[in-house]
C-alpha positions in Angstrom: 34.7 118.7 -226.3 35.4 118.3 -222.5 31.8 118.1 -221.5 31.2 115.4 -223.4 32.7 112.0 -222.9 32.5 109.1 -225.2 33.2 105.0 -224.4 33.1 102.0 -225.8 32.3 99.7 -222.9 35.0 97.0 -222.6 33.6 93.3 -223.4 34.3 91.3 -220.4 32.7 89.7 -217.6 36.2 90.0 -215.7 35.6 93.7 -214.3 34.0 95.6 -212.1 32.3 98.7 -213.7 30.1 99.1 -216.5 31.0 96.5 -219.3 29.5 94.2 -221.6 29.7 90.5 -222.8 28.0 88.3 -225.2 27.6 84.9 -224.1 24.9 81.8 -225.6 21.8 83.5 -224.7 22.8 87.0 -226.4 24.6 89.8 -224.7 24.7 91.4 -221.3 25.3 94.6 -221.0 26.1 96.9 -217.4 26.0 100.1 -218.4 25.6 101.8 -214.8 27.7 101.1 -211.8 27.7 102.8 -208.4 25.7 105.8 -209.9 22.5 107.1 -208.6 19.9 107.2 -210.9 16.3 109.5 -210.8 15.2 108.9 -214.2 15.4 105.9 -217.0 14.1 106.1 -220.5 14.6 103.9 -223.2 14.2 105.3 -227.1 13.8 104.2 -230.4 15.7 106.1 -233.2 14.5 105.0 -236.9 16.6 105.6 -239.7 16.4 109.0 -241.0 15.2 110.6 -238.6 16.0 112.4 -235.5 15.9 113.2 -231.6 17.0 115.7 -229.2 17.8 119.3 -230.3 18.1 120.8 -227.1 20.0 121.2 -223.8 19.8 121.3 -219.7 20.7 123.4 -217.6 20.2 121.1 -214.6 20.2 117.4 -215.7 23.4 115.7 -216.8 22.1 112.6 -219.3 24.0 109.2 -220.3 23.0 107.4 -223.3 24.0 103.7 -224.0 23.4 102.6 -227.7 21.6 99.2 -227.5 21.5 98.5 -231.2 22.1 100.1 -234.4 24.1 103.4 -235.2 23.2 107.2 -234.7 25.4 110.6 -235.6 25.7 112.6 -232.7 26.3 116.6 -232.8 26.8 118.2 -229.8 26.8 121.7 -229.0 28.7 123.7 -225.9 26.1 126.3 -225.4 28.6 129.0 -224.0 31.3 128.7 -226.6 29.6 127.4 -229.6 31.8 124.8 -230.2 30.3 121.8 -232.0 31.7 118.2 -232.5 30.0 115.2 -234.5 30.4 111.5 -233.7 29.0 108.2 -235.2 28.0 105.8 -232.4 27.6 102.1 -232.2 26.2 99.6 -230.0 28.4 99.4 -227.1 28.8 103.4 -226.9 28.0 105.2 -223.5 28.0 108.8 -224.2 27.9 111.2 -220.8 26.7 114.8 -221.9 27.0 117.5 -219.2 24.8 120.4 -218.5 24.9 123.0 -220.6 26.0 120.6 -223.9 23.1 120.9 -226.7 22.7 117.4 -228.6 20.7 116.1 -231.3 21.2 112.3 -232.4 20.4 111.4 -235.9 19.4 107.5 -236.8 22.0 106.0 -239.4 20.7 102.7 -239.1 17.3 101.9 -236.7 18.6 102.2 -233.4 18.0 101.7 -229.5 19.0 103.9 -226.9 18.9 103.8 -223.1 19.3 107.1 -221.5 19.8 107.3 -217.8 20.2 110.3 -215.5 21.4 110.8 -211.3 18.3 113.9 -211.7 14.5 113.8 -212.1 13.2 114.6 -215.5 11.9 117.8 -215.4 10.3 119.2 -218.6 10.9 123.0 -217.5 14.8 122.3 -218.0 14.8 121.2 -222.0 15.7 124.0 -223.9 15.3 123.6 -227.7 18.2 124.7 -229.8 17.8 124.6 -233.7 21.1 122.9 -234.9 20.1 124.0 -238.5 
C-alpha cells in the first residue's frame, strides 16, 4: 500500500537520521529526524487488546514500536484495499491520511505516536474492521 510505509530503523550510531543502537546503558532510539512535530503520545497495548479502528482526513501519523509485537491492519478508505503486518521493536510506521488502521497486541507492547499536525478529535473517523 503506497500510503503506508514500514521500516526497521537501522541499528547504528554512525549515520544521520532515524536510527537506534544498544549500549551498556540500554537502547537509544532516535525515531524522528528533521521533522516538525505537533503531537506526541505514548500508548501501551496489552496482549489480546486493540487500539485504533479509525482514519484521519487531515492528520498523518507515525508510530514507533518501543517494545513487544503488534499486528497492524491498514485499509485505504478510497479503494478498500487492506494489508496486515506483524511489527516489532524497532519498526517505524508512517500512516498517511485516508488510511484506516487498527493495532492488535500480539505481546504486551509500548508504542510512540507522533504527527506533524496537532491532534483534533473531530478528525478521527471510526471504521469497523469487522
